C-alpha positions in Angstrom: 0.0 0.0 0.0 1.3 3.5 -0.9 2.3 5.7 2.0 1.3 9.4 2.4 -1.4 9.1 -0.3 -4.4 10.3 1.7 -4.9 13.6 3.6 -5.0 13.5 7.4 -8.4 13.0 8.9 -8.9 15.1 12.1 -11.5 16.8 14.2 -12.3 20.3 13.1 -14.9 22.9 14.1 -17.2 24.4 11.5 -18.7 27.8 12.2 -21.6 29.4 10.3 -20.7 33.1 9.6 -24.3 34.3 9.5 -26.0 32.1 12.1 -23.2 31.6 14.6 -23.8 27.8 14.8 -20.6 25.8 15.6 -20.2 22.1 15.5 -17.3 19.7 15.7 -16.8 16.9 13.2 -14.2 14.9 11.4 -12.8 16.3 8.2 -9.7 16.4 5.9 -10.0 20.2 5.5 -7.2 22.3 6.8 -7.2 25.9 8.2 -4.6 28.3 9.7 -7.3 29.5 12.1 -7.9 27.6 15.4 -10.6 27.9 18.1 -11.0 26.7 21.6 -14.1 24.4 21.7 -15.2 22.2 24.5 -11.8 22.5 26.2 -9.7 21.5 23.2 -8.1 23.5 20.3 -9.3 22.6 16.8 -8.8 24.0 13.3 -11.7 26.4 12.5 -13.5 26.2 9.1 -15.8 29.1 8.3 -18.9 28.3 6.2 -21.4 30.6 4.5 -24.5 28.4 5.1 -25.4 25.7 7.6 -28.7 24.2 8.8 -29.2 27.2 11.1 -29.1 29.8 8.3 -30.4 27.8 5.3 -33.9 28.9 4.3 -35.2 25.3 3.9 -34.1 24.2 7.4 -34.7 27.5 9.3 -38.1 28.4 7.6 -36.9 31.9 7.0 -36.5 33.3 3.5 -33.3 35.3 3.2 -30.8 35.9 0.4 -27.2 35.1 1.4 -25.1 36.6 -1.4 -21.5 37.3 -0.6 -20.4 37.5 -4.2 -22.9 40.1 -5.4 -24.7 37.8 -7.9 -28.2 38.9 -7.0 -27.3 42.6 -7.5 -25.5 41.9 -10.7 -28.6 40.0 -12.0 -30.9 42.9 -10.9 -28.7 45.5 -12.7 -28.5 43.4 -15.8 -32.1 42.4 -16.1 -33.9 44.9 -13.9 -36.8 44.2 -11.6 -39.7 42.1 -12.9 -42.6 44.2 -14.2 -40.7 47.4 -14.6 
């Protein structure tokens, strides 16, 4: 079997930027940021959407657009009915 083929699998903390939800899980993702969580230090992975902020799971309709796609669409095509 080949050595050093797979990335390291470790415990990391994911944090939802808009909702503030944090949870610890196993992942191969890496990060330079760390956070103290439940008495241990873990790598921190920031995410845009989680179950707390997603409209389907939270029941709240809200546009999360960090890259400006919605505004670019509105500028290009205008509002409906205008």
